[in-house]
One Martini backbone bead per residue (centre of mass of N, CA, C, O) as a GRO file, in nm:
protein
  283
    1MET     BB    1  -1.020   0.142   2.034
    2ASN     BB    2  -0.709   0.029   1.930
    3THR     BB    3  -0.448  -0.107   2.165
    4THR     BB    4  -0.273  -0.355   1.999
    5THR     BB    5  -0.217  -0.237   1.718
    6ASN     BB    6   0.055  -0.177   1.510
    7ILE     BB    7   0.100   0.130   1.335
    8THR     BB    8   0.205   0.234   1.002
    9ILE     BB    9   0.259   0.546   0.835
   10ILE     BB   10   0.337   0.596   0.487
   11VAL     BB   11   0.441   0.910   0.339
   12HIS     BB   12   0.470   1.040   0.014
   13LEU     BB   13   0.548   1.397  -0.024
   14PHE     BB   14   0.572   1.525  -0.319
   15ASN     BB   15   0.299   1.686  -0.290
   16GLU     BB   16   0.283   1.935  -0.061
   17ASN     BB   17  -0.016   2.048  -0.113
   18LEU     BB   18  -0.133   1.754   0.020
   19PHE     BB   19  -0.096   1.744   0.330
   20ASN     BB   20  -0.381   1.799   0.454
   21GLU     BB   21  -0.503   1.546   0.336
   22MET     BB   22  -0.313   1.344   0.475
   23LEU     BB   23  -0.378   1.438   0.762
   24SER     BB   24  -0.674   1.349   0.763
   25TYR     BB   25  -0.611   1.047   0.741
   26ILE     BB   26  -0.437   1.016   0.992
   27ASN     BB   27  -0.654   1.112   1.200
   28VAL     BB   28  -0.852   0.879   1.154
   29VAL     BB   29  -0.667   0.648   1.237
   30LYS     BB   30  -0.624   0.770   1.533
   31ARG     BB   31  -0.925   0.707   1.622
   32VAL     BB   32  -0.864   0.378   1.624
   33PHE     BB   33  -0.550   0.400   1.676
   34SER     BB   34  -0.299   0.426   1.932
   35LYS     BB   35  -0.060   0.277   1.763
   36VAL     BB   36   0.123   0.530   1.590
   37THR     BB   37   0.336   0.555   1.311
   38VAL     BB   38   0.495   0.834   1.138
   39ILE     BB   39   0.602   0.860   0.793
   40ILE     BB   40   0.779   1.122   0.617
   41THR     BB   41   0.846   1.185   0.278
   42VAL     BB   42   1.073   1.411   0.112
   43LYS     BB   43   1.216   1.641  -0.050
   44GLU     BB   44   1.527   1.789  -0.046
   45ASN     BB   45   1.393   2.098  -0.115
   46ILE     BB   46   1.246   2.166   0.126
   47ASP     BB   47   1.091   2.386   0.305
   48ASN     BB   48   1.132   2.481   0.631
   49HIS     BB   49   0.837   2.567   0.687
   50LYS     BB   50   0.707   2.301   0.595
   51LYS     BB   51   0.856   2.117   0.785
   52THR     BB   52   0.755   2.250   1.047
   53TYR     BB   53   0.452   2.208   0.995
   54ILE     BB   54   0.457   1.902   0.992
   55LEU     BB   55   0.580   1.854   1.278
   56LYS     BB   56   0.345   2.009   1.427
   57SER     BB   57   0.099   1.838   1.310
   58ILE     BB   58   0.291   1.568   1.387
   59PRO     BB   59   0.364   1.454   1.664
   60GLY     BB   60   0.645   1.234   1.636
   61CYS     BB   61   0.725   1.234   1.362
   62ILE     BB   62   0.889   1.104   1.075
   63LEU     BB   63   1.141   1.291   0.887
   64PHE     BB   64   1.264   1.250   0.545
   65LYS     BB   65   1.489   1.284   0.295
   66VAL     BB   66   1.467   1.229  -0.066
   67GLU     BB   67   1.517   1.123  -0.354
   68ASN     BB   68   1.415   1.169  -0.694
   69LYS     BB   69   1.318   0.840  -0.689
   70GLY     BB   70   1.105   0.576  -0.739
   71VAL     BB   71   0.891   0.735  -0.648
   72ASP     BB   72   0.717   0.557  -0.396
   73VAL     BB   73   0.917   0.311  -0.354
   74TYR     BB   74   1.188   0.406  -0.246
   75PRO     BB   75   1.076   0.541   0.019
   76PHE     BB   76   0.948   0.280   0.127
   77LEU     BB   77   1.208   0.115   0.160
   78LEU     BB   78   1.346   0.312   0.353
   79SER     BB   79   1.125   0.289   0.573
   80VAL     BB   80   1.149  -0.013   0.628
   81ARG     BB   81   1.444  -0.001   0.713
   82PHE     BB   82   1.401   0.188   0.949
   83LEU     BB   83   1.219   0.006   1.117
   84ARG     BB   84   1.433  -0.217   1.147
   85GLU     BB   85   1.673  -0.059   1.268
   86LYS     BB   86   1.476   0.065   1.511
   87LYS     BB   87   1.267  -0.145   1.608
   88ILE     BB   88   0.975  -0.087   1.503
   89LYS     BB   89   0.670  -0.171   1.581
   90SER     BB   90   0.477  -0.360   1.323
   91ASP     BB   91   0.182  -0.493   1.177
   92PHE     BB   92   0.077  -0.241   0.999
   93ILE     BB   93   0.076  -0.081   0.673
   94LEU     BB   94   0.027   0.248   0.545
   95LYS     BB   95   0.031   0.332   0.201
   96LEU     BB   96   0.112   0.662   0.090
   97HIS     BB   97   0.038   0.906  -0.179
   98THR     BB   98   0.049   1.198  -0.413
   99LYS     BB   99  -0.143   1.127  -0.640
  100GLU     BB  100  -0.236   1.280  -0.981
  101SER     BB  101  -0.331   1.070  -1.153
  102SER     BB  102  -0.513   0.896  -1.413
  103ASN     BB  103  -0.768   0.622  -1.508
  104ASN     BB  104  -1.016   0.616  -1.731
  105THR     BB  105  -1.031   0.321  -1.829
  106GLU     BB  106  -1.072   0.231  -1.504
  107GLU     BB  107  -1.233   0.464  -1.354
  108LEU     BB  108  -0.980   0.651  -1.231
  109ASN     BB  109  -1.037   0.980  -1.199
  110ASN     BB  110  -0.947   0.972  -0.875
  111TRP     BB  111  -0.709   0.783  -0.782
  112ARG     BB  112  -0.629   0.863  -0.498
  113LYS     BB  113  -0.917   0.859  -0.366
  114ASP     BB  114  -1.000   0.580  -0.461
  115ALA     BB  115  -0.765   0.441  -0.290
  116ILE     BB  116  -0.795   0.577   0.006
  117GLU     BB  117  -1.083   0.623   0.134
  118PRO     BB  118  -1.161   0.322   0.207
  119LEU     BB  119  -0.904   0.295   0.414
  120VAL     BB  120  -1.010   0.569   0.609
  121LYS     BB  121  -1.277   0.510   0.688
  122TYR     BB  122  -1.412   0.482   0.985
  123ASP     BB  123  -1.605   0.234   0.953
  124ASN     BB  124  -1.384   0.058   0.818
  125LEU     BB  125  -1.173   0.066   1.049
  126VAL     BB  126  -1.343  -0.079   1.261
  127VAL     BB  127  -1.336  -0.345   1.103
  128LEU     BB  128  -1.032  -0.381   1.045
  129GLN     BB  129  -0.929  -0.403   1.339
  130ASN     BB  130  -1.059  -0.681   1.366
  131TYR     BB  131  -0.907  -0.828   1.135
  132PHE     BB  132  -0.619  -0.774   1.238
  133LYS     BB  133  -0.668  -0.971   1.493
  134LYS     BB  134  -0.810  -1.246   1.331
  135ILE     BB  135  -0.622  -1.254   1.069
  136ASN     BB  136  -0.334  -1.432   1.024
  137ASN     BB  137  -0.315  -1.423   0.678
  138LEU     BB  138  -0.282  -1.132   0.618
  139GLY     BB  139  -0.206  -0.908   0.364
  140TYR     BB  140  -0.410  -0.702   0.206
  141VAL     BB  141  -0.557  -0.369   0.157
  142SER     BB  142  -0.812  -0.260  -0.081
  143ALA     BB  143  -0.944  -0.101  -0.321
  144GLN     BB  144  -1.144  -0.252  -0.542
  145LYS     BB  145  -1.110  -0.048  -0.784
  146CYS     BB  146  -0.773  -0.110  -0.778
  147ILE     BB  147  -0.817  -0.392  -0.897
  148LEU     BB  148  -0.610  -0.584  -1.112
  149PRO     BB  149  -0.550  -0.796  -1.350
  150LYS     BB  150  -0.304  -0.964  -1.503
  151ASN     BB  151  -0.423  -0.903  -1.796
  152TYR     BB  152  -0.345  -0.603  -1.805
  153ASP     BB  153  -0.039  -0.695  -1.910
  154LEU     BB  154  -0.087  -0.754  -2.213
  155ASP     BB  155  -0.001  -0.446  -2.279
  156PHE     BB  156   0.252  -0.500  -2.048
  157PRO     BB  157   0.486  -0.741  -2.068
  158GLN     BB  158   0.728  -0.617  -1.907
  159ASN     BB  159   0.610  -0.676  -1.623
  160ILE     BB  160   0.609  -0.983  -1.639
  161ALA     BB  161   0.909  -1.012  -1.702
  162GLY     BB  162   1.014  -0.870  -1.445
  163LEU     BB  163   0.882  -1.068  -1.242
  164ASN     BB  164   1.007  -1.332  -1.350
  165LYS     BB  165   1.297  -1.250  -1.287
  166LEU     BB  166   1.265  -1.238  -0.980
  167ILE     BB  167   1.173  -1.530  -0.940
  168GLN     BB  168   1.443  -1.655  -1.044
  169MET     BB  169   1.638  -1.499  -0.838
  170PHE     BB  170   1.403  -1.549  -0.598
  171PRO     BB  171   1.290  -1.837  -0.448
  172HIS     BB  172   1.093  -1.713  -0.215
  173LEU     BB  173   0.901  -1.649  -0.423
  174GLU     BB  174   0.639  -1.650  -0.580
  175LYS     BB  175   0.511  -1.795  -0.900
  176GLU     BB  176   0.239  -1.627  -0.871
  177TRP     BB  177  -0.047  -1.434  -1.007
  178THR     BB  178  -0.369  -1.242  -1.047
  179ASP     BB  179  -0.335  -0.963  -0.887
  180PHE     BB  180  -0.347  -0.593  -0.827
  181ASN     BB  181  -0.249  -0.282  -0.709
  182ALA     BB  182  -0.341   0.022  -0.842
  183GLY     BB  183  -0.101   0.272  -0.711
  184ASN     BB  184   0.028   0.187  -0.432
  185ILE     BB  185  -0.234   0.173  -0.223
  186PHE     BB  186  -0.212   0.036   0.114
  187TRP     BB  187  -0.248  -0.233   0.314
  188ILE     BB  188   0.010  -0.414   0.510
  189SER     BB  189   0.172  -0.674   0.625
  190ASN     BB  190   0.468  -0.714   0.798
  191LYS     BB  191   0.497  -1.019   0.762
  192VAL     BB  192   0.514  -1.009   0.455
  193LEU     BB  193   0.768  -0.835   0.437
  194ASP     BB  194   0.951  -1.026   0.602
  195GLN     BB  195   0.919  -1.267   0.401
  196TYR     BB  196   0.982  -1.105   0.106
  197LEU     BB  197   1.134  -0.828   0.194
  198THR     BB  198   1.437  -0.855   0.161
  199ASP     BB  199   1.750  -0.736   0.172
  200ALA     BB  200   1.836  -0.855  -0.101
  201LEU     BB  201   1.603  -0.733  -0.266
  202ILE     BB  202   1.657  -0.440  -0.200
  203ASP     BB  203   1.950  -0.429  -0.304
  204TYR     BB  204   1.874  -0.491  -0.597
  205MET     BB  205   1.668  -0.245  -0.649
  206MET     BB  206   1.802   0.030  -0.579
  207PRO     BB  207   1.979   0.080  -0.855
  208LEU     BB  208   1.703   0.077  -1.053
  209PHE     BB  209   1.609   0.346  -1.003
  210PHE     BB  210   1.451   0.621  -1.127
  211HIS     BB  211   1.508   0.936  -1.211
  212GLY     BB  212   1.229   1.025  -1.136
  213LYS     BB  213   1.011   0.944  -1.382
  214PRO     BB  214   0.925   0.692  -1.549
  215PRO     BB  215   0.837   0.579  -1.824
  216CYS     BB  216   0.575   0.506  -2.002
  217ASN     BB  217   0.416   0.211  -2.070
  218LEU     BB  218   0.287   0.297  -2.348
  219THR     BB  219   0.580   0.412  -2.485
  220ASN     BB  220   0.757   0.207  -2.303
  221LYS     BB  221   0.915  -0.133  -2.306
  222GLY     BB  222   1.056  -0.123  -2.055
  223ILE     BB  223   1.204  -0.223  -1.753
  224TYR     BB  224   1.054  -0.114  -1.443
  225ILE     BB  225   1.067  -0.140  -1.103
  226GLU     BB  226   0.823   0.032  -1.026
  227TYR     BB  227   0.610  -0.143  -1.184
  228VAL     BB  228   0.685  -0.415  -1.062
  229CYS     BB  229   0.618  -0.343  -0.762
  230GLU     BB  230   0.314  -0.313  -0.801
  231ARG     BB  231   0.297  -0.633  -0.835
  232LEU     BB  232   0.465  -0.745  -0.596
  233PHE     BB  233   0.332  -0.663  -0.324
  234THR     BB  234   0.022  -0.769  -0.393
  235GLY     BB  235   0.060  -1.006  -0.590
  236LEU     BB  236   0.301  -1.190  -0.485
  237PHE     BB  237   0.310  -1.160  -0.171
  238CYS     BB  238  -0.035  -1.218  -0.169
  239PHE     BB  239  -0.118  -1.492  -0.308
  240ASP     BB  240  -0.119  -1.668  -0.008
  241LYS     BB  241  -0.339  -1.469   0.099
  242THR     BB  242  -0.561  -1.276   0.294
  243ASN     BB  243  -0.768  -1.047   0.135
  244ILE     BB  244  -0.896  -0.702   0.119
  245ASN     BB  245  -1.185  -0.561  -0.028
  246ILE     BB  246  -1.311  -0.225  -0.089
  247ASN     BB  247  -1.593  -0.069  -0.142
  248GLU     BB  248  -1.843   0.202  -0.196
  249TYR     BB  249  -2.019   0.110   0.012
  250SER     BB  250  -2.157   0.233   0.316
  251GLY     BB  251  -2.348   0.057   0.459
  252THR     BB  252  -2.467  -0.026   0.779
  253GLN     BB  253  -2.558   0.053   1.103
  254ARG     BB  254  -2.539  -0.270   1.192
  255GLY     BB  255  -2.237  -0.345   1.106
  256VAL     BB  256  -2.173  -0.151   1.359
  257SER     BB  257  -2.106  -0.241   1.711
  258LEU     BB  258  -1.967  -0.102   1.982
  259THR     BB  259  -2.125  -0.243   2.222
  260GLU     BB  260  -2.111  -0.553   2.090
  261GLY     BB  261  -1.859  -0.610   1.901
  262TYR     BB  262  -1.971  -0.571   1.593
  263PHE     BB  263  -1.783  -0.651   1.280
  264TYR     BB  264  -1.983  -0.632   0.980
  265GLN     BB  265  -1.958  -0.589   0.600
  266PRO     BB  266  -2.051  -0.766   0.328
  267LYS     BB  267  -2.094  -0.515   0.113
  268VAL     BB  268  -1.784  -0.405   0.153
  269PHE     BB  269  -1.633  -0.679   0.210
  270SER     BB  270  -1.375  -0.874   0.050
  271ILE     BB  271  -1.255  -1.200   0.023
  272ASN     BB  272  -0.912  -1.278  -0.095
  273VAL     BB  273  -0.762  -1.574  -0.258
  274PRO     BB  274  -0.559  -1.602  -0.519
  275LYS     BB  275  -0.478  -1.904  -0.521
  276TYR     BB  276  -0.769  -2.007  -0.546
  277ILE     BB  277  -0.840  -1.862  -0.808
  278HIS     BB  278  -0.614  -1.990  -0.976
  279HIS     BB  279  -0.716  -2.279  -0.946
  280LEU     BB  280  -0.990  -2.238  -1.084
  281ASN     BB  281  -0.871  -2.135  -1.361
  282SER     BB  282  -0.701  -2.420  -1.408
  283LEU     BB  283  -0.950  -2.632  -1.447
   0.00000   0.00000   0.00000
């Protein structure tokens, strides 16, 4: 049990029928971390019985209703603002949402579970809690399967254009990126958010969110901030950070020793510093 790291879990529960699945993930995290704040965002028209069930299932959780816009990004920004306004201490944030789409081209046939399950597997969390304490420059943690290269957007150049526009408007942002988490489901350091997700940047993005789901990237070449943010959070914010990618290998029984305090699974966890990779590619 990690008693020192402050964790916040932010779940956008658009598909309310998936609450029990989300609850199972939350409960595994609570097996490893003792200091956990849970924020659940729901649709404005949620049934009162469902709301009561959620609050009873997660004692002490914070639940608030949000407009149906900006998919999972708008509720996430509202939640981050809430943490700041209430001065709730958080070292790392686990961002989850009830994604139901798939991406068969990238072999993300069950995209939600592909993205979430490596992040909340008990054995993986035991190792992660160790990295959370010891890696000072940690950026994000992602399922390795959900990491896509920047070249993915050669088919969707509007996303690169949208990100470049933000870079020009906000000088504090990094100027490059190499890859990003597809699906916007990840662990991220709150230090990273404090550094890059400024109030000014949030204020700029808030009016740009699309009511409902924005048009598909495949059929509409407009710039939509929801898709840009998918590249922004893990791609740009974490370009100069030490990131962790988790693959689907189960690990070995000796990779985690609770009695000896040894937490290391080299076949499961990959350490990724995008700025260094970018430098190698530019040589």
